[in-house]
C-alpha positions as CSV (number, residue, x, y, z in Angstrom):
1,M,-31.9,-2.5,10.0
2,A,-29.4,-1.3,12.3
3,A,-25.9,-1.1,11.7
4,R,-23.4,-4.3,12.8
5,L,-21.2,-2.4,15.0
6,R,-17.4,-3.1,16.1
7,Y,-16.6,-0.4,18.8
8,P,-15.3,1.7,18.8
9,L,-16.8,3.3,15.9
10,R,-14.1,3.3,12.9
11,T,-13.3,6.9,12.3
12,A,-10.5,8.4,9.8
13,S,-8.1,11.1,11.7
14,R,-8.4,12.8,8.2
15,M,-11.6,14.5,6.9
16,Q,-12.9,12.9,3.3
17,S,-13.5,15.1,0.4
18,T,-17.3,14.8,0.8
19,D,-16.8,15.7,4.9
20,A,-14.6,18.5,4.0
21,F,-17.4,19.6,1.2
22,F,-19.7,20.5,4.2
23,W,-17.2,22.0,6.4
24,Y,-15.8,24.5,3.8
25,A,-19.2,25.1,2.6
26,E,-19.9,26.8,6.0
27,A,-16.5,28.9,6.0
28,A,-17.5,29.9,2.4
29,A,-21.0,31.0,2.4
30,P,-21.8,31.8,6.2
31,R,-25.4,31.8,5.4
32,V,-25.1,27.9,5.0
33,R,-25.2,25.9,8.3
34,P,-24.8,22.1,7.4
35,L,-26.3,20.5,10.4
36,V,-27.9,17.4,10.5
37,A,-30.4,16.4,13.6
38,G,-32.5,13.9,15.4
39,L,-35.1,14.6,17.5
40,F,-36.3,10.9,19.6
41,L,-39.5,10.8,21.6
42,L,-39.3,8.9,25.2
43,D,-41.8,7.5,26.6
44,H,-40.6,9.3,30.1
45,A,-37.9,11.1,31.3
46,P,-34.9,8.6,32.1
47,D,-33.2,8.8,35.4
48,P,-30.1,11.4,35.5
49,R,-27.5,8.9,36.6
50,P,-28.4,6.1,33.7
51,F,-29.0,9.1,31.2
52,R,-25.8,10.0,31.7
53,A,-23.8,6.9,31.6
54,A,-25.6,6.4,28.1
55,I,-24.0,9.5,27.0
56,Q,-20.7,8.9,28.5
57,R,-20.7,5.3,26.8
58,L,-21.8,6.9,23.5
59,V,-18.6,9.2,23.6
60,A,-16.6,6.4,24.5
61,R,-17.3,4.2,21.6
62,V,-17.4,7.1,19.4
63,P,-13.8,9.5,19.4
64,R,-15.0,11.6,16.7
65,L,-17.0,13.2,19.5
66,R,-14.4,14.1,21.4
67,Q,-12.4,15.5,18.7
68,R,-12.3,18.8,16.7
69,V,-11.3,19.9,13.5
70,A,-7.9,20.8,12.8
71,E,-7.2,22.7,10.1
72,P,-4.1,21.7,7.3
73,A,-0.7,23.1,7.4
74,W,-0.2,22.8,4.1
75,P,-3.1,24.0,1.9
76,T,-2.8,21.0,-0.4
77,D,-4.2,18.6,2.8
78,L,-7.8,18.1,3.6
79,P,-8.7,19.1,7.2
80,A,-7.8,16.5,10.2
81,W,-9.9,15.5,13.5
82,E,-7.6,15.8,16.4
83,N,-9.0,15.1,19.9
84,D,-10.2,18.1,22.0
85,P,-7.8,18.3,25.5
86,Q,-10.5,20.3,27.2
87,F,-13.9,18.2,25.9
88,D,-16.3,19.2,28.5
89,L,-19.3,16.5,28.4
90,D,-21.6,18.9,30.1
91,Y,-21.0,21.6,28.0
92,H,-22.0,19.4,25.0
93,N,-24.9,17.5,26.9
94,R,-27.3,19.7,28.5
95,S,-30.8,19.4,30.3
96,V,-33.7,21.7,29.1
97,V,-37.3,21.8,31.0
98,L,-39.9,23.1,28.9
99,P,-43.0,25.2,30.6
100,S,-46.0,23.7,31.5
101,P,-48.2,22.3,29.4
102,G,-45.0,21.1,27.4
103,D,-47.1,20.9,24.1
104,P,-46.1,19.5,20.7
105,R,-45.6,23.4,19.5
106,A,-43.3,24.3,22.6
107,L,-40.9,20.9,22.0
108,L,-41.0,22.0,18.3
109,D,-40.4,25.6,18.8
110,F,-37.4,24.9,21.0
111,T,-35.8,22.5,18.6
112,S,-36.4,24.6,15.7
113,V,-34.0,27.7,17.7
114,V,-31.7,25.1,19.0
115,F,-31.3,23.9,15.5
116,A,-31.1,27.1,13.7
117,T,-27.7,27.9,16.2
118,P,-24.1,27.6,14.4
119,L,-22.1,25.2,16.2
120,D,-18.5,26.5,18.0
121,H,-15.9,25.2,16.0
122,Q,-13.2,25.4,18.7
123,R,-15.4,22.3,20.1
124,P,-16.2,18.8,19.0
125,L,-19.4,19.6,16.7
126,W,-22.1,18.5,18.4
127,E,-25.1,19.0,21.1
128,G,-27.5,17.5,22.9
129,Y,-30.5,18.2,24.9
130,L,-32.4,16.2,27.2
131,I,-36.0,17.7,27.1
132,G,-38.3,17.4,30.1
133,G,-41.9,18.9,31.1
134,L,-43.6,17.3,27.9
135,E,-47.4,15.9,28.0
136,G,-48.1,13.1,29.6
137,G,-45.0,13.0,31.5
138,R,-43.1,12.3,28.2
139,A,-39.3,13.6,27.3
140,A,-37.3,14.0,24.1
141,Y,-33.9,13.8,23.4
142,F,-32.4,16.3,20.6
143,L,-29.1,15.7,18.9
144,K,-27.7,17.6,16.5
145,M,-24.1,17.3,14.8
146,H,-22.0,19.1,12.0
147,H,-22.4,17.2,8.3
148,S,-18.7,16.8,8.2
149,V,-19.1,14.4,11.0
150,M,-21.2,12.0,9.4
151,D,-24.2,11.4,6.9
152,G,-27.5,9.3,7.3
153,G,-25.9,5.8,7.3
154,G,-23.4,7.3,9.8
155,A,-26.0,8.4,12.0
156,L,-27.9,5.1,12.4
157,A,-24.5,3.5,13.5
158,L,-24.4,6.3,16.1
159,F,-27.8,5.8,17.2
160,D,-27.1,2.2,17.8
161,A,-24.4,2.9,19.7
162,M,-26.5,5.5,22.0
163,T,-29.2,3.2,22.5
164,Q,-30.1,-0.1,23.9
165,A,-31.6,-3.2,23.2
166,R,-33.5,-3.2,26.5
167,R,-35.6,-1.4,28.8
168,S,-33.3,-3.0,32.1
169,E,-30.0,-3.3,29.8
170,R,-27.4,-2.4,32.6
171,I,-25.2,0.5,30.7
172,R,-21.3,0.1,31.4
173,V,-19.2,3.2,30.9
174,P,-15.6,2.4,29.6
175,H,-12.8,3.7,31.0
176,L,-12.3,7.1,29.1
177,H,-8.6,8.4,28.8
178,S,-7.7,12.0,29.4
179,A,-8.0,13.5,25.7
180,A,-4.4,14.6,24.2
181,P,-3.9,16.2,20.9
182,T,-3.5,13.9,18.4
183,S,-2.2,16.6,15.6
184,P,1.6,16.5,15.1
185,P,3.5,19.0,17.4
186,R,4.2,22.6,15.4
187,G,7.9,21.6,15.6
188,D,7.7,18.2,14.2
189,V,8.6,19.1,10.7
190,T,9.5,15.5,10.0
191,G,6.4,13.9,11.4
192,G,4.2,16.3,9.0
193,V,6.5,15.5,5.7
194,L,6.2,11.7,6.3
195,G,2.4,12.4,7.2
196,R,1.9,14.2,3.8
197,L,4.3,11.5,2.1
198,R,2.0,8.5,3.4
199,R,-1.0,10.4,2.3
200,G,0.5,10.9,-1.3
201,A,1.3,7.4,-1.4
202,A,-2.1,6.2,-0.6
203,R,-3.5,8.7,-3.5
204,F,-0.9,7.4,-5.4
205,N,-1.9,3.5,-4.5
206,A,-5.8,4.4,-5.1
207,T,-5.1,6.3,-8.5
208,A,-2.8,3.1,-9.7
209,A,-5.7,0.7,-8.8
210,T,-8.1,2.7,-10.5
211,V,-5.9,2.7,-13.5
212,G,-5.2,-1.0,-13.1
213,A,-9.3,-1.6,-13.2
214,A,-9.3,0.5,-16.0
215,L,-7.1,-1.3,-17.9
216,L,-8.5,-4.4,-16.9
217,D,-12.2,-3.2,-18.0
218,P,-11.8,-0.4,-20.3
219,A,-15.4,-0.5,-21.7
220,A,-16.6,-0.3,-17.7
221,T,-14.5,2.8,-17.3
222,I,-15.2,4.3,-20.5
223,G,-18.9,3.9,-19.0
224,N,-18.3,5.6,-15.9
225,V,-16.8,8.3,-17.0
226,Q,-19.6,9.0,-19.8
227,R,-21.9,8.8,-17.2
228,S,-20.0,11.4,-14.9
229,L,-19.5,13.8,-17.5
230,A,-23.1,13.5,-18.5
231,G,-23.9,14.0,-14.6
232,V,-21.9,17.2,-14.5
233,G,-22.9,18.3,-17.8
234,R,-26.6,17.8,-16.3
235,I,-25.5,20.1,-13.2
236,I,-24.2,22.6,-15.1
237,E,-26.9,23.2,-17.5
238,Q,-29.4,23.7,-14.5
239,L,-26.8,26.1,-13.0
240,L,-26.7,28.2,-16.4
241,A,-30.4,27.8,-17.2
242,P,-32.5,31.1,-15.8
243,A,-33.8,30.1,-12.5
244,P,-37.8,29.3,-12.2
245,A,-39.8,31.7,-10.5
246,D,-40.3,30.7,-7.1
247,P,-40.8,33.1,-4.5
248,L,-40.7,30.7,-1.8
249,A,-36.7,29.9,-2.8
250,A,-36.6,33.9,-3.2
251,A,-37.5,34.9,0.2
252,C,-34.8,32.3,2.1
253,T,-32.5,33.8,4.2
254,G,-30.6,30.9,5.3
255,I,-30.3,31.6,9.0
256,G,-33.6,30.4,10.6
257,R,-35.3,27.2,10.9
258,R,-38.4,25.8,12.1
259,V,-39.5,22.2,12.1
260,A,-42.3,19.7,12.3
261,T,-42.9,15.9,12.4
262,V,-45.1,13.7,10.7
263,T,-45.5,9.6,11.9
264,L,-47.1,7.4,8.9
265,S,-47.4,3.4,9.5
266,L,-44.6,1.6,7.6
267,P,-46.5,-1.6,6.9
268,R,-49.5,1.0,5.4
269,L,-46.9,2.2,3.0
270,Q,-45.9,-1.1,2.3
271,R,-49.0,-2.4,1.4
272,L,-49.6,0.6,-0.9
273,K,-46.2,0.4,-2.9
274,D,-46.9,-3.2,-3.0
275,T,-50.4,-2.7,-4.9
276,L,-49.0,0.2,-7.0
277,G,-45.9,-2.0,-8.0
278,V,-43.2,0.4,-6.9
279,T,-40.4,1.2,-4.7
280,L,-40.9,2.5,-1.3
281,N,-38.4,5.8,-2.2
282,D,-40.7,6.4,-5.3
283,L,-43.9,6.3,-3.2
284,V,-42.3,8.8,-0.8
285,L,-41.5,11.2,-3.7
286,A,-44.8,11.1,-5.1
287,A,-46.4,11.7,-1.7
288,V,-43.9,14.7,-1.3
289,S,-44.6,16.0,-4.6
290,G,-48.3,16.0,-4.6
291,A,-47.9,17.4,-0.2
292,L,-46.4,20.3,-2.1
293,Q,-48.9,21.0,-4.9
294,R,-51.3,21.0,-1.8
295,Y,-49.1,23.6,0.2
296,H,-48.5,25.9,-3.0
297,Q,-52.2,26.0,-3.4
298,T,-52.4,27.2,0.1
299,R,-49.9,30.0,-0.6
300,G,-51.1,31.1,-4.2
301,V,-48.2,29.8,-5.6
302,R,-48.1,27.9,-9.2
303,L,-45.4,26.2,-10.2
304,P,-45.1,23.3,-12.4
305,E,-42.1,21.5,-11.2
306,V,-39.7,21.2,-8.0
307,Q,-36.0,20.6,-8.5
308,C,-35.6,17.9,-5.6
309,V,-32.0,16.7,-4.5
310,V,-32.0,13.2,-3.4
311,P,-28.9,11.7,-1.2
312,V,-27.5,8.3,-2.2
313,N,-26.1,6.1,0.0
314,L,-22.6,4.7,-1.4
315,R,-22.0,2.4,1.9
316,E,-20.6,-0.9,1.5
317,E,-21.3,-4.2,4.2
318,H,-18.2,-3.2,5.7
319,D,-18.7,0.7,5.8
320,R,-22.2,0.4,7.7
321,A,-20.5,1.3,11.2
322,A,-18.1,3.9,9.9
323,L,-18.7,7.7,10.5
324,G,-18.1,10.3,7.9
325,N,-20.0,10.7,4.7
326,R,-19.9,8.2,2.0
327,V,-22.8,9.8,-0.2
328,T,-23.5,11.0,-3.8
329,A,-26.9,13.2,-4.9
330,V,-29.0,12.8,-7.9
331,S,-31.6,15.4,-8.7
332,I,-35.6,14.5,-9.5
333,T,-37.8,16.6,-11.1
334,L,-41.5,16.0,-8.8
335,P,-44.1,17.0,-10.8
336,V,-46.1,19.2,-9.0
337,G,-48.4,20.6,-11.3
338,R,-49.6,17.4,-12.7
339,R,-53.0,17.1,-11.2
340,G,-53.8,13.2,-10.2
341,P,-51.9,10.8,-7.7
342,A,-50.8,8.7,-10.6
343,E,-49.8,10.7,-13.1
344,R,-47.1,12.1,-10.5
345,L,-46.0,8.8,-10.0
346,A,-45.4,7.8,-13.2
347,A,-43.1,10.8,-13.9
348,I,-41.3,10.3,-10.8
349,R,-40.8,6.4,-11.5
350,A,-39.8,7.0,-15.3
351,Q,-36.7,9.6,-13.4
352,T,-35.7,7.1,-11.3
353,T,-36.1,4.1,-13.4
354,V,-32.8,5.9,-15.0
355,V,-31.3,6.8,-12.2
356,R,-31.1,3.6,-11.2
357,A,-29.9,2.2,-14.7
358,T,-27.3,4.9,-15.0
359,R,-25.9,4.5,-11.3
360,G,-27.2,8.0,-10.7
361,G,-24.4,9.5,-13.2
362,G,-22.1,10.3,-10.7
363,G,-22.4,14.5,-11.4
364,Y,-23.0,15.5,-7.7
365,G,-20.4,12.8,-6.7
366,V,-18.0,14.8,-8.9
367,F,-18.8,18.1,-7.6
368,L,-19.0,16.8,-4.2
369,N,-15.2,15.5,-4.7
370,A,-14.1,18.6,-6.2
371,M,-15.4,21.4,-3.6
372,P,-13.0,21.1,-1.3
373,L,-10.3,22.0,-4.0
374,I,-12.3,25.0,-4.9
375,P,-11.4,28.8,-3.7
376,S,-14.0,30.3,-1.4
377,T,-15.0,32.8,-3.7
378,I,-15.5,30.5,-6.3
379,F,-17.3,28.2,-4.3
380,R,-19.6,31.2,-2.9
381,A,-20.6,32.3,-6.5
382,L,-21.5,28.8,-7.3
383,A,-23.7,29.2,-4.0
384,Q,-25.1,32.1,-5.2
385,Q,-25.8,31.1,-8.8
386,A,-27.7,27.7,-7.6
387,A,-29.9,29.9,-4.8
388,G,-33.5,29.0,-5.9
389,R,-32.5,26.4,-8.3
390,V,-33.0,23.6,-6.2
391,H,-36.5,23.7,-3.8
392,L,-35.9,20.5,-1.8
393,I,-33.6,18.1,-0.4
394,C,-35.5,14.6,0.2
395,S,-33.6,11.6,2.1
396,N,-34.8,8.2,2.8
397,V,-33.1,5.8,5.3
398,S,-33.9,2.3,6.6
399,G,-33.4,2.6,10.4
400,P,-33.7,-0.1,12.9
401,P,-36.4,-2.8,13.0
402,V,-37.3,-3.1,16.1
403,P,-37.6,-0.4,19.2
404,R,-34.9,1.0,21.1
405,Y,-34.5,2.5,24.7
406,L,-32.6,5.6,25.9
407,A,-31.3,4.8,29.7
408,G,-34.6,2.6,30.3
409,A,-36.6,5.3,28.4
410,K,-38.8,3.4,25.5
411,I,-37.8,5.4,22.1
412,E,-41.7,6.0,20.7
413,G,-40.2,8.0,17.6
414,V,-37.0,8.9,15.6
415,Y,-37.2,12.3,13.5
416,P,-34.6,13.3,11.2
417,F,-34.0,16.5,10.2
418,A,-31.7,17.3,7.0
419,P,-29.9,20.6,6.3
420,L,-31.0,23.5,4.2
421,L,-28.0,23.9,1.8
422,L,-27.4,26.9,-0.7
423,G,-31.0,28.6,-0.6
424,I,-32.9,25.6,-0.2
425,P,-36.5,26.4,1.5
426,L,-37.4,23.0,2.5
427,S,-35.7,19.5,3.6
428,I,-37.5,16.4,4.3
429,A,-35.9,13.2,5.5
430,V,-37.3,10.2,6.6
431,V,-36.9,7.1,8.5
432,S,-38.2,3.7,9.0
433,Y,-38.0,2.9,12.8
434,G,-40.2,-0.5,13.8
435,E,-43.4,0.0,11.9
436,L,-43.3,3.5,12.0
437,L,-42.0,5.7,9.2
438,C,-40.8,9.0,10.9
439,V,-40.4,12.5,9.0
440,G,-39.2,15.3,10.0
441,I,-39.4,18.6,8.2
442,D,-37.0,21.5,7.9
443,A,-37.9,25.0,7.0
444,D,-36.2,28.2,6.1
445,P,-39.1,30.2,8.2
446,A,-38.9,33.4,5.7
447,A,-39.5,31.1,3.1
448,I,-42.1,28.6,4.9
449,P,-43.4,30.0,8.0
450,D,-45.6,27.0,8.6
451,P,-43.8,23.4,7.8
452,E,-46.6,21.9,10.2
453,R,-48.8,22.7,7.2
454,V,-46.5,20.9,5.3
455,A,-46.9,17.8,7.2
456,E,-50.6,18.4,7.1
457,C,-50.5,18.1,3.5
458,L,-48.1,15.1,3.1
459,T,-50.7,13.0,5.5
460,D,-53.8,14.3,3.2
461,E,-51.8,13.2,0.0
462,V,-50.7,9.6,1.3
463,Q,-54.5,9.0,2.6
464,A,-55.6,10.5,-1.4
465,V,-53.3,7.6,-3.0
466,E,-54.9,5.2,-0.7
467,S,-58.3,6.0,-1.6
468,G,-57.5,6.1,-5.3
469,V,-56.0,2.1,-5.0
470,G,-58.6,1.1,-2.6
471,V,-56.0,0.7,0.5
472,P,-57.6,0.6,3.9
473,R,-56.9,3.5,5.7
474,A,-55.0,2.9,8.9
475,Q,-54.9,4.6,11.9
476,P,-52.4,6.9,13.8
477,H,-50.0,5.7,16.5
478,P,-51.7,6.6,19.6
479,A,-48.2,7.1,21.6
480,L,-46.9,10.1,18.8
481,R,-49.7,12.2,19.2
482,L,-47.3,14.6,21.1
483,V,-45.2,15.0,17.8
484,A,-47.9,15.2,15.4
485,A,-48.3,18.4,13.2
486,A,-49.4,20.9,15.8
487,P,-51.1,24.1,14.9
488,H,-49.2,27.4,14.1
489,R,-48.6,29.6,17.2
490,P,-48.1,33.4,17.4
491,A,-44.8,34.5,17.8
492,S,-45.3,36.5,20.8
493,A,-46.4,33.3,22.3
494,R,-43.2,31.0,20.5
495,H,-41.0,34.1,22.0
496,A,-42.4,33.5,25.5
497,T,-41.8,30.0,25.6
498,R,-38.5,30.1,25.1
499,S,-38.0,32.7,27.3
500,H,-39.1,30.4,30.0
501,A,-37.0,27.2,28.9
502,G,-34.2,26.6,31.3
503,V,-30.9,25.0,30.5
504,A,-29.2,23.5,33.2
């Protein structure tokens, strides 16, 4: 379901600790590139004027898109957001025409290169590309952002602000005042001190509220602390244990990206999960587990388990239209070495049932909040220690239940891409859109050069689960043939495609 928005979207002037985690991660470990992205498939190329108006309206509705990061003057403060006085929409929003015939692999190759490129930290942390020249007169829009700007929940609010409910909807652009720096002048010592006092008072009030809640319900507070400590203990245990022998994770470089996409029928999966008596999240994780088993077999890799980090949305109803990161994470062991889909699903369900009962354990939440306070040298050491221990990030977000439009072009598919962090070779992001379940696969090509094969394995695994329970197979959505898993293209051909792509 799309977020119910209030315009402009609510954005805090200072980063939360979870936002700062992703900002500092890149500074501490340059190979970490915490970028998130969305690829939107359009039924035709929108006219330039209404398309530009749609992006202008988006920027007016979302002030964060005109703001850059301001480092704190005091080491105890978190970074802030300030207006960029040199904001240039044409720098951030670009047009690209792919060479004929604009096939699926050309589209995904181009987005892979763009996704692998770091953002300019002196500017607002986003870039958008309108991509023309695709087969059948179609087009696409690729939007990437730094993870410190938003998480999956915030991305849905931004998507709703960017798009329209009807093809013919008129796009009214709000008046946008010229941006001016919002941080206190360097000589304004009083303002800086008062600001720190206000933030200190806010932290004191939050602490007092926590203490008050603890006094009113000590049993619940003790339970929360115990769950958090147990979660942290499990993370520390994972970091200290010998890293599993995973040749794919060992090959990661962290600097490359190669993406693929999968489109599944949402009603089809809902029938399947109802037949099995499980949640959609459990079914997705089980299908991913089986897909990885199939992929490992093609690579000659024997790995009984895969450690998967699953982000958990912490947003309340009143936070649905807010940017920033309101997320924690849980760790799920995917039993890729087990033979049957039923066995894999049962093992995953047993874990997720415990996670739901213990509210996730809280371990990753504690780490995310503490990371901005950790010196970069220690953070880098933790990153190196964690490399090879987590094999996969898998996220699942509920998107809008009805189609949306972008400047008169119908959006036929929405494909999310999650980041690769700390040497993780693969991330899989899933979002529902109308009657579709759109899957974006992001891989480190040094470890997984053919994520399109992972996409094929995922489709095969869903069909295998269906066959096992007698659910009829559904035909793929005819409008989405363009972004079906495309065959691997030799490196020389990929380079030729990129060299002819024009950026306006």
